[in-house]
Every structure is written in C-alpha cells, then in structure tokens.
PDB file of N, CA, C and O in Angstrom, chain B, residues numbered from 101:
ATOM      1  N   UNK B 101      37.740 -28.123  11.038  1.00  0.00           N
ATOM      2  CA  UNK B 101      36.593 -28.421  10.234  1.00  0.00           C
ATOM      3  C   UNK B 101      36.678 -29.006   8.927  1.00  0.00           C
ATOM      4  O   UNK B 101      37.324 -28.483   8.019  1.00  0.00           O
ATOM      5  N   UNK B 102      36.053 -30.060   8.813  1.00  0.00           N
ATOM      6  CA  UNK B 102      36.251 -30.914   7.468  1.00  0.00           C
ATOM      7  C   UNK B 102      35.699 -30.093   6.217  1.00  0.00           C
ATOM      8  O   UNK B 102      35.015 -29.079   6.361  1.00  0.00           O
ATOM      9  N   UNK B 103      36.028 -30.576   5.076  1.00  0.00           N
ATOM     10  CA  UNK B 103      35.710 -29.926   3.829  1.00  0.00           C
ATOM     11  C   UNK B 103      34.062 -29.950   3.847  1.00  0.00           C
ATOM     12  O   UNK B 103      33.572 -28.841   3.631  1.00  0.00           O
ATOM     13  N   UNK B 104      33.290 -30.827   4.026  1.00  0.00           N
ATOM     14  CA  UNK B 104      31.592 -30.866   3.963  1.00  0.00           C
ATOM     15  C   UNK B 104      31.339 -29.605   5.042  1.00  0.00           C
ATOM     16  O   UNK B 104      31.025 -28.483   4.645  1.00  0.00           O
ATOM     17  N   UNK B 105      31.509 -29.919   6.379  1.00  0.00           N
ATOM     18  CA  UNK B 105      31.158 -28.918   7.251  1.00  0.00           C
ATOM     19  C   UNK B 105      31.167 -27.332   6.850  1.00  0.00           C
ATOM     20  O   UNK B 105      30.364 -26.431   7.095  1.00  0.00           O
ATOM     21  N   UNK B 106      32.408 -27.359   6.130  1.00  0.00           N
ATOM     22  CA  UNK B 106      32.743 -25.821   5.549  1.00  0.00           C
ATOM     23  C   UNK B 106      31.902 -25.433   4.418  1.00  0.00           C
ATOM     24  O   UNK B 106      31.533 -24.273   4.235  1.00  0.00           O
ATOM     25  N   UNK B 107      31.607 -26.407   3.673  1.00  0.00           N
ATOM     26  CA  UNK B 107      30.897 -26.190   2.618  1.00  0.00           C
ATOM     27  C   UNK B 107      29.303 -25.798   2.875  1.00  0.00           C
ATOM     28  O   UNK B 107      28.613 -25.023   2.213  1.00  0.00           O
ATOM     29  N   UNK B 108      28.960 -26.525   3.964  1.00  0.00           N
ATOM     30  CA  UNK B 108      27.473 -26.350   4.335  1.00  0.00           C
ATOM     31  C   UNK B 108      27.535 -25.163   5.230  1.00  0.00           C
ATOM     32  O   UNK B 108      26.453 -24.582   5.318  1.00  0.00           O
ATOM     33  N   UNK B 109      28.460 -24.674   5.882  1.00  0.00           N
ATOM     34  CA  UNK B 109      28.671 -23.487   6.633  1.00  0.00           C
ATOM     35  C   UNK B 109      28.512 -22.366   5.599  1.00  0.00           C
ATOM     36  O   UNK B 109      27.845 -21.413   6.002  1.00  0.00           O
ATOM     37  N   UNK B 110      28.968 -22.287   4.399  1.00  0.00           N
ATOM     38  CA  UNK B 110      29.307 -21.588   3.446  1.00  0.00           C
ATOM     39  C   UNK B 110      28.286 -21.193   2.589  1.00  0.00           C
ATOM     40  O   UNK B 110      28.223 -20.126   1.977  1.00  0.00           O
ATOM     41  N   UNK B 111      27.309 -22.320   2.577  1.00  0.00           N
ATOM     42  CA  UNK B 111      26.004 -22.554   1.953  1.00  0.00           C
ATOM     43  C   UNK B 111      24.973 -21.932   2.821  1.00  0.00           C
ATOM     44  O   UNK B 111      23.980 -21.372   2.356  1.00  0.00           O
ATOM     45  N   UNK B 112      25.233 -22.041   4.126  1.00  0.00           N
ATOM     46  CA  UNK B 112      24.177 -21.393   4.915  1.00  0.00           C
ATOM     47  C   UNK B 112      24.340 -19.859   5.107  1.00  0.00           C
ATOM     48  O   UNK B 112      23.389 -19.082   5.188  1.00  0.00           O
ATOM     49  N   UNK B 113      25.553 -19.537   5.167  1.00  0.00           N
ATOM     50  CA  UNK B 113      25.978 -18.051   5.029  1.00  0.00           C
ATOM     51  C   UNK B 113      25.396 -17.002   3.683  1.00  0.00           C
ATOM     52  O   UNK B 113      25.031 -15.828   3.616  1.00  0.00           O
ATOM     53  N   UNK B 114      25.518 -17.952   2.856  1.00  0.00           N
ATOM     54  CA  UNK B 114      25.139 -17.363   1.359  1.00  0.00           C
ATOM     55  C   UNK B 114      23.623 -17.285   1.459  1.00  0.00           C
ATOM     56  O   UNK B 114      23.068 -16.252   1.086  1.00  0.00           O
ATOM     57  N   UNK B 115      22.856 -18.388   1.977  1.00  0.00           N
ATOM     58  CA  UNK B 115      21.514 -18.314   2.111  1.00  0.00           C
ATOM     59  C   UNK B 115      21.275 -17.067   2.942  1.00  0.00           C
ATOM     60  O   UNK B 115      20.554 -16.145   2.562  1.00  0.00           O
ATOM     61  N   UNK B 116      21.806 -17.088   3.890  1.00  0.00           N
ATOM     62  CA  UNK B 116      21.392 -16.084   5.026  1.00  0.00           C
ATOM     63  C   UNK B 116      21.510 -14.576   4.364  1.00  0.00           C
ATOM     64  O   UNK B 116      20.644 -13.715   4.521  1.00  0.00           O
ATOM     65  N   UNK B 117      22.621 -14.409   3.661  1.00  0.00           N
ATOM     66  CA  UNK B 117      22.739 -13.052   3.240  1.00  0.00           C
ATOM     67  C   UNK B 117      21.639 -12.786   2.016  1.00  0.00           C
ATOM     68  O   UNK B 117      21.117 -11.677   1.900  1.00  0.00           O
ATOM     69  N   UNK B 118      21.402 -13.625   1.327  1.00  0.00           N
ATOM     70  CA  UNK B 118      20.156 -13.741   0.399  1.00  0.00           C
ATOM     71  C   UNK B 118      19.109 -13.371   1.039  1.00  0.00           C
ATOM     72  O   UNK B 118      18.456 -12.395   0.670  1.00  0.00           O
ATOM     73  N   UNK B 119      18.777 -14.126   2.141  1.00  0.00           N
ATOM     74  CA  UNK B 119      17.567 -13.614   2.938  1.00  0.00           C
ATOM     75  C   UNK B 119      17.524 -12.359   3.593  1.00  0.00           C
ATOM     76  O   UNK B 119      16.496 -11.698   3.748  1.00  0.00           O
ATOM     77  N   UNK B 120      18.744 -12.018   4.002  1.00  0.00           N
ATOM     78  CA  UNK B 120      18.627 -10.562   4.687  1.00  0.00           C
ATOM     79  C   UNK B 120      18.258  -9.368   3.483  1.00  0.00           C
ATOM     80  O   UNK B 120      17.532  -8.380   3.593  1.00  0.00           O
ATOM     81  N   UNK B 121      18.938  -9.788   2.462  1.00  0.00           N
ATOM     82  CA  UNK B 121      18.719  -8.835   1.376  1.00  0.00           C
ATOM     83  C   UNK B 121      17.241  -8.733   0.957  1.00  0.00           C
ATOM     84  O   UNK B 121      16.715  -7.651   0.697  1.00  0.00           O
ATOM     85  N   UNK B 122      16.615  -9.881   0.906  1.00  0.00           N
ATOM     86  CA  UNK B 122      15.146 -10.003   0.489  1.00  0.00           C
ATOM     87  C   UNK B 122      14.315  -9.376   1.477  1.00  0.00           C
ATOM     88  O   UNK B 122      13.238  -8.860   1.176  1.00  0.00           O
ATOM     89  N   UNK B 123      14.829  -9.402   2.791  1.00  0.00           N
ATOM     90  CA  UNK B 123      13.830  -8.991   3.966  1.00  0.00           C
ATOM     91  C   UNK B 123      14.231  -7.227   3.818  1.00  0.00           C
ATOM     92  O   UNK B 123      13.317  -6.506   4.217  1.00  0.00           O
ATOM     93  N   UNK B 124      15.146  -6.688   3.435  1.00  0.00           N
ATOM     94  CA  UNK B 124      15.373  -5.501   3.508  1.00  0.00           C
ATOM     95  C   UNK B 124      14.438  -4.637   2.310  1.00  0.00           C
ATOM     96  O   UNK B 124      13.813  -3.581   2.406  1.00  0.00           O
ATOM     97  N   UNK B 125      14.656  -5.660   1.050  1.00  0.00           N
ATOM     98  CA  UNK B 125      13.629  -5.034   0.146  1.00  0.00           C
ATOM     99  C   UNK B 125      12.330  -5.244   0.337  1.00  0.00           C
ATOM    100  O   UNK B 125      11.524  -4.519  -0.246  1.00  0.00           O
ATOM    101  N   UNK B 126      11.935  -6.184   1.113  1.00  0.00           N
ATOM    102  CA  UNK B 126      10.365  -6.216   1.579  1.00  0.00           C
ATOM    103  C   UNK B 126      10.095  -5.239   2.247  1.00  0.00           C
ATOM    104  O   UNK B 126       9.067  -4.648   1.917  1.00  0.00           O
ATOM    105  N   UNK B 127      10.878  -4.699   3.407  1.00  0.00           N
ATOM    106  CA  UNK B 127      10.694  -3.707   4.231  1.00  0.00           C
ATOM    107  C   UNK B 127      10.566  -2.263   3.612  1.00  0.00           C
ATOM    108  O   UNK B 127       9.808  -1.393   4.042  1.00  0.00           O
ATOM    109  N   UNK B 128      11.510  -2.123   2.426  1.00  0.00           N
ATOM    110  CA  UNK B 128      11.405  -0.949   1.720  1.00  0.00           C
ATOM    111  C   UNK B 128      10.316  -0.752   1.007  1.00  0.00           C
ATOM    112  O   UNK B 128       9.945   0.409   0.829  1.00  0.00           O
ATOM    113  N   UNK B 129       9.475  -1.999   0.373  1.00  0.00           N
ATOM    114  CA  UNK B 129       8.222  -1.943  -0.332  1.00  0.00           C
ATOM    115  C   UNK B 129       7.203  -1.678   0.545  1.00  0.00           C
ATOM    116  O   UNK B 129       6.246  -0.947   0.289  1.00  0.00           O
ATOM    117  N   UNK B 130       7.453  -2.454   1.917  1.00  0.00           N
ATOM    118  CA  UNK B 130       6.553  -2.087   2.806  1.00  0.00           C
ATOM    119  C   UNK B 130       6.139  -0.608   3.377  1.00  0.00           C
ATOM    120  O   UNK B 130       4.997  -0.216   3.614  1.00  0.00           O
ATOM    121  N   UNK B 131       7.287   0.061   3.525  1.00  0.00           N
ATOM    122  CA  UNK B 131       7.315   1.431   3.830  1.00  0.00           C
ATOM    123  C   UNK B 131       6.637   2.266   2.891  1.00  0.00           C
ATOM    124  O   UNK B 131       5.842   3.139   3.240  1.00  0.00           O
ATOM    125  N   UNK B 132       6.964   1.990   1.594  1.00  0.00           N
ATOM    126  CA  UNK B 132       6.574   2.862   0.710  1.00  0.00           C
ATOM    127  C   UNK B 132       4.942   2.574   0.566  1.00  0.00           C
ATOM    128  O   UNK B 132       4.169   3.531   0.505  1.00  0.00           O
ATOM    129  N   UNK B 133       4.609   1.626   0.531  1.00  0.00           N
ATOM    130  CA  UNK B 133       3.277   1.041   0.564  1.00  0.00           C
ATOM    131  C   UNK B 133       2.219   1.595   1.631  1.00  0.00           C
ATOM    132  O   UNK B 133       1.040   1.931   1.522  1.00  0.00           O
ATOM    133  N   UNK B 134       3.009   1.561   2.579  1.00  0.00           N
ATOM    134  CA  UNK B 134       2.428   2.196   3.914  1.00  0.00           C
ATOM    135  C   UNK B 134       2.250   3.890   3.730  1.00  0.00           C
ATOM    136  O   UNK B 134       1.213   4.467   4.055  1.00  0.00           O
ATOM    137  N   UNK B 135       3.239   4.465   3.251  1.00  0.00           N
ATOM    138  CA  UNK B 135       3.069   5.724   2.939  1.00  0.00           C
ATOM    139  C   UNK B 135       2.105   6.023   1.813  1.00  0.00           C
ATOM    140  O   UNK B 135       1.474   7.077   1.889  1.00  0.00           O
ATOM    141  N   UNK B 136       1.922   5.251   0.814  1.00  0.00           N
ATOM    142  CA  UNK B 136       0.983   5.553  -0.229  1.00  0.00           C
ATOM    143  C   UNK B 136      -0.420   5.298   0.334  1.00  0.00           C
ATOM    144  O   UNK B 136      -1.409   5.948  -0.007  1.00  0.00           O
ATOM    145  N   UNK B 137      -0.424   4.250   1.267  1.00  0.00           N
ATOM    146  CA  UNK B 137      -1.906   4.198   1.795  1.00  0.00           C
ATOM    147  C   UNK B 137      -2.321   5.473   2.693  1.00  0.00           C
ATOM    148  O   UNK B 137      -3.476   5.898   2.729  1.00  0.00           O
ATOM    149  N   UNK B 138      -1.359   5.973   3.337  1.00  0.00           N
ATOM    150  CA  UNK B 138      -1.629   7.046   4.064  1.00  0.00           C
ATOM    151  C   UNK B 138      -2.092   8.251   3.473  1.00  0.00           C
ATOM    152  O   UNK B 138      -2.811   9.107   3.987  1.00  0.00           O
ATOM    153  N   UNK B 139      -1.416   8.210   1.906  1.00  0.00           N
ATOM    154  CA  UNK B 139      -1.904   9.472   1.241  1.00  0.00           C
ATOM    155  C   UNK B 139      -3.377   9.191   0.758  1.00  0.00           C
ATOM    156  O   UNK B 139      -4.271  10.031   0.861  1.00  0.00           O
ATOM    157  N   UNK B 140      -3.554   7.913   0.211  1.00  0.00           N
ATOM    158  CA  UNK B 140      -5.093   7.601  -0.269  1.00  0.00           C
ATOM    159  C   UNK B 140      -5.967   7.844   0.856  1.00  0.00           C
ATOM    160  O   UNK B 140      -7.093   8.281   0.620  1.00  0.00           O
ATOM    161  N   UNK B 141      -5.578   7.606   2.136  1.00  0.00           N
ATOM    162  CA  UNK B 141      -6.525   7.580   3.172  1.00  0.00           C
ATOM    163  C   UNK B 141      -6.942   9.013   3.383  1.00  0.00           C
ATOM    164  O   UNK B 141      -8.154   9.227   3.376  1.00  0.00           O
ATOM    165  N   UNK B 142      -6.059  10.103   3.582  1.00  0.00           N
ATOM    166  CA  UNK B 142      -6.065  11.444   3.552  1.00  0.00           C
ATOM    167  C   UNK B 142      -6.965  11.887   2.326  1.00  0.00           C
ATOM    168  O   UNK B 142      -7.979  12.576   2.443  1.00  0.00           O
ATOM    169  N   UNK B 143      -6.470  11.411   1.161  1.00  0.00           N
ATOM    170  CA  UNK B 143      -7.541  12.058   0.098  1.00  0.00           C
ATOM    171  C   UNK B 143      -8.852  11.713   0.117  1.00  0.00           C
ATOM    172  O   UNK B 143      -9.766  12.518  -0.059  1.00  0.00           O
ATOM    173  N   UNK B 144      -9.024  10.254   0.375  1.00  0.00           N
ATOM    174  CA  UNK B 144     -10.265  10.022   0.784  1.00  0.00           C
ATOM    175  C   UNK B 144     -11.126  10.808   1.805  1.00  0.00           C
ATOM    176  O   UNK B 144     -12.268  11.235   1.640  1.00  0.00           O
ATOM    177  N   UNK B 145     -10.456  10.890   2.721  1.00  0.00           N
ATOM    178  CA  UNK B 145     -11.326  11.959   3.886  1.00  0.00           C
ATOM    179  C   UNK B 145     -11.575  13.210   3.475  1.00  0.00           C
ATOM    180  O   UNK B 145     -12.630  13.729   3.842  1.00  0.00           O
ATOM    181  N   UNK B 146     -10.681  13.927   2.654  1.00  0.00           N
ATOM    182  CA  UNK B 146     -10.896  15.205   1.924  1.00  0.00           C
ATOM    183  C   UNK B 146     -12.215  14.825   0.882  1.00  0.00           C
ATOM    184  O   UNK B 146     -13.260  15.472   0.937  1.00  0.00           O
ATOM    185  N   UNK B 147     -12.043  13.847   0.064  1.00  0.00           N
ATOM    186  CA  UNK B 147     -13.134  13.518  -0.943  1.00  0.00           C
ATOM    187  C   UNK B 147     -14.511  13.405  -0.327  1.00  0.00           C
ATOM    188  O   UNK B 147     -15.577  13.680  -0.877  1.00  0.00           O
ATOM    189  N   UNK B 148     -14.298  12.906   1.040  1.00  0.00           N
ATOM    190  CA  UNK B 148     -15.753  12.488   1.922  1.00  0.00           C
ATOM    191  C   UNK B 148     -16.235  13.530   2.301  1.00  0.00           C
ATOM    192  O   UNK B 148     -17.452  13.715   2.342  1.00  0.00           O
ATOM    193  N   UNK B 149     -15.235  14.521   2.693  1.00  0.00           N
ATOM    194  CA  UNK B 149     -16.002  15.896   3.275  1.00  0.00           C
ATOM    195  C   UNK B 149     -16.518  16.641   2.158  1.00  0.00           C
ATOM    196  O   UNK B 149     -17.595  17.229   2.252  1.00  0.00           O
ATOM    197  N   UNK B 150     -15.852  16.658   1.149  1.00  0.00           N
ATOM    198  CA  UNK B 150     -16.412  17.614   0.167  1.00  0.00           C
ATOM    199  C   UNK B 150     -17.848  16.957  -0.407  1.00  0.00           C
ATOM    200  O   UNK B 150     -18.786  17.590  -0.892  1.00  0.00           O
ATOM    201  N   UNK B 151     -17.765  15.733  -0.242  1.00  0.00           N
ATOM    202  CA  UNK B 151     -19.134  15.039  -0.940  1.00  0.00           C
ATOM    203  C   UNK B 151     -20.195  15.329   0.117  1.00  0.00           C
ATOM    204  O   UNK B 151     -21.339  15.657  -0.198  1.00  0.00           O
ATOM    205  N   UNK B 152     -19.849  15.218   1.184  1.00  0.00           N
ATOM    206  CA  UNK B 152     -20.601  15.817   2.449  1.00  0.00           C
ATOM    207  C   UNK B 152     -21.245  17.070   2.493  1.00  0.00           C
ATOM    208  O   UNK B 152     -22.416  17.191   2.851  1.00  0.00           O
ATOM    209  N   UNK B 153     -20.432  18.130   2.096  1.00  0.00           N
ATOM    210  CA  UNK B 153     -20.655  19.112   1.830  1.00  0.00           C
ATOM    211  C   UNK B 153     -21.676  19.536   0.975  1.00  0.00           C
ATOM    212  O   UNK B 153     -22.579  20.345   1.188  1.00  0.00           O
ATOM    213  N   UNK B 154     -21.297  18.600  -0.450  1.00  0.00           N
ATOM    214  CA  UNK B 154     -22.224  18.990  -1.530  1.00  0.00           C
ATOM    215  C   UNK B 154     -23.534  18.220  -1.182  1.00  0.00           C
ATOM    216  O   UNK B 154     -24.475  18.817  -1.706  1.00  0.00           O
ATOM    217  N   UNK B 155     -23.895  17.265  -0.586  1.00  0.00           N
ATOM    218  CA  UNK B 155     -25.058  16.592  -0.145  1.00  0.00           C
ATOM    219  C   UNK B 155     -25.763  17.365   0.960  1.00  0.00           C
ATOM    220  O   UNK B 155     -26.986  17.352   1.104  1.00  0.00           O
ATOM    221  N   UNK B 156     -24.896  18.052   1.749  1.00  0.00           N
ATOM    222  CA  UNK B 156     -25.805  19.051   2.555  1.00  0.00           C
ATOM    223  C   UNK B 156     -26.159  20.280   1.924  1.00  0.00           C
ATOM    224  O   UNK B 156     -27.077  20.990   2.335  1.00  0.00           O
ATOM    225  N   UNK B 157     -25.431  20.553   0.910  1.00  0.00           N
ATOM    226  CA  UNK B 157     -26.107  21.948   0.268  1.00  0.00           C
ATOM    227  C   UNK B 157     -27.022  21.636  -0.652  1.00  0.00           C
ATOM    228  O   UNK B 157     -27.477  22.676  -1.129  1.00  0.00           O
ATOM    229  N   UNK B 158     -27.592  20.495  -1.211  1.00  0.00           N
ATOM    230  CA  UNK B 158     -28.602  20.160  -2.091  1.00  0.00           C
ATOM    231  C   UNK B 158     -29.761  19.553  -1.018  1.00  0.00           C
ATOM    232  O   UNK B 158     -29.638  18.680  -0.159  1.00  0.00           O
ATOM    233  N   UNK B 159     -30.851  20.305  -1.382  1.00  0.00           N
ATOM    234  CA  UNK B 159     -31.833  19.735  -0.277  1.00  0.00           C
ATOM    235  C   UNK B 159     -32.497  18.462  -0.996  1.00  0.00           C
ATOM    236  O   UNK B 159     -32.539  17.403  -0.370  1.00  0.00           O
ATOM    237  N   UNK B 160     -32.827  18.514  -1.825  1.00  0.00           N
ATOM    238  CA  UNK B 160     -33.366  17.247  -2.766  1.00  0.00           C
ATOM    239  C   UNK B 160     -33.133  17.302  -4.405  1.00  0.00           C
ATOM    240  O   UNK B 160     -33.128  18.320  -5.097  1.00  0.00           O
ATOM    241  N   UNK B 161     -32.983  16.238  -4.743  1.00  0.00           N
ATOM    242  CA  UNK B 161     -32.485  15.834  -6.239  1.00  0.00           C
ATOM    243  C   UNK B 161     -33.899  15.779  -6.841  1.00  0.00           C
ATOM    244  O   UNK B 161     -34.725  14.924  -6.519  1.00  0.00           O
ATOM    245  N   UNK B 162     -34.116  16.764  -7.747  1.00  0.00           N
ATOM    246  CA  UNK B 162     -35.466  16.642  -8.438  1.00  0.00           C
ATOM    247  C   UNK B 162     -35.677  15.222  -9.143  1.00  0.00           C
ATOM    248  O   UNK B 162     -34.709  14.758  -9.745  1.00  0.00           O
ATOM    249  N   UNK B 163     -36.740  14.579  -9.115  1.00  0.00           N
ATOM    250  CA  UNK B 163     -37.148  13.621  -9.967  1.00  0.00           C
ATOM    251  C   UNK B 163     -37.932  14.083 -11.411  1.00  0.00           C
ATOM    252  O   UNK B 163     -39.133  14.175 -11.665  1.00  0.00           O
ATOM    253  N   UNK B 164     -36.824  14.310 -12.171  1.00  0.00           N
ATOM    254  CA  UNK B 164     -37.445  14.783 -13.680  1.00  0.00           C
ATOM    255  C   UNK B 164     -36.662  13.946 -14.631  1.00  0.00           C
ATOM    256  O   UNK B 164     -35.701  13.227 -14.359  1.00  0.00           O
ATOM    257  N   UNK B 165     -37.266  14.167 -15.883  1.00  0.00           N
ATOM    258  CA  UNK B 165     -36.629  13.434 -16.930  1.00  0.00           C
ATOM    259  C   UNK B 165     -35.312  14.106 -17.486  1.00  0.00           C
ATOM    260  O   UNK B 165     -35.320  15.337 -17.482  1.00  0.00           O
ATOM    261  N   UNK B 166     -34.392  13.592 -17.875  1.00  0.00           N
ATOM    262  CA  UNK B 166     -33.334  14.190 -17.958  1.00  0.00           C
ATOM    263  C   UNK B 166     -33.421  15.032 -19.730  1.00  0.00           C
ATOM    264  O   UNK B 166     -34.096  14.537 -20.633  1.00  0.00           O
ATOM    265  N   UNK B 167     -32.703  16.163 -19.878  1.00  0.00           N
ATOM    266  CA  UNK B 167     -32.988  16.723 -21.457  1.00  0.00           C
ATOM    267  C   UNK B 167     -32.961  16.112 -22.435  1.00  0.00           C
ATOM    268  O   UNK B 167     -33.541  16.596 -23.407  1.00  0.00           O
ATOM    269  N   UNK B 168     -32.376  14.991 -22.549  1.00  0.00           N
ATOM    270  CA  UNK B 168     -32.233  14.002 -23.884  1.00  0.00           C
ATOM    271  C   UNK B 168     -33.669  13.404 -24.267  1.00  0.00           C
ATOM    272  O   UNK B 168     -33.983  12.996 -25.385  1.00  0.00           O
ATOM    273  N   UNK B 169     -34.421  13.426 -23.210  1.00  0.00           N
ATOM    274  CA  UNK B 169     -35.705  12.649 -23.666  1.00  0.00           C
ATOM    275  C   UNK B 169     -36.726  13.408 -24.531  1.00  0.00           C
ATOM    276  O   UNK B 169     -37.750  12.843 -24.915  1.00  0.00           O
TER     277      UNK B 169
END
C-alpha cells in the first residue's frame, strides 16, 4: 500500500472509531430517556386515576363567589 492510501485508511478508521463511540453515547441517552418516559407515563396514569376518583366523588362544583369578594 502506498502512503496516501494508508493515510486515507487510517483517517477512515479514526472516523469510524469516533462514530462508534458517538452511537454508543446516543444509545445510552436514548435508553435513559426511554426509562424516564416510562416513569412519567406511570406517574401520569396514577395522577389521572386520582383525578378521576376526585371528580367522581364531587357531585357538582357549586357556583358561588369566592370568600375574598
């Protein structure tokens, strides 16, 4: 192999190594965000259930003036 070809192969290998590292970092971030989204979905379901329970327990919200009037 001549010097120019060898330099190009080394440059490509270097870029490939950086790209592999970058992809691994992106994957780690994606996994962490997916876990966080799952936690937030679960919390949202719980809060929706509690809100539904509260709204079911209230017959009707009275239409009256607040005490500060």
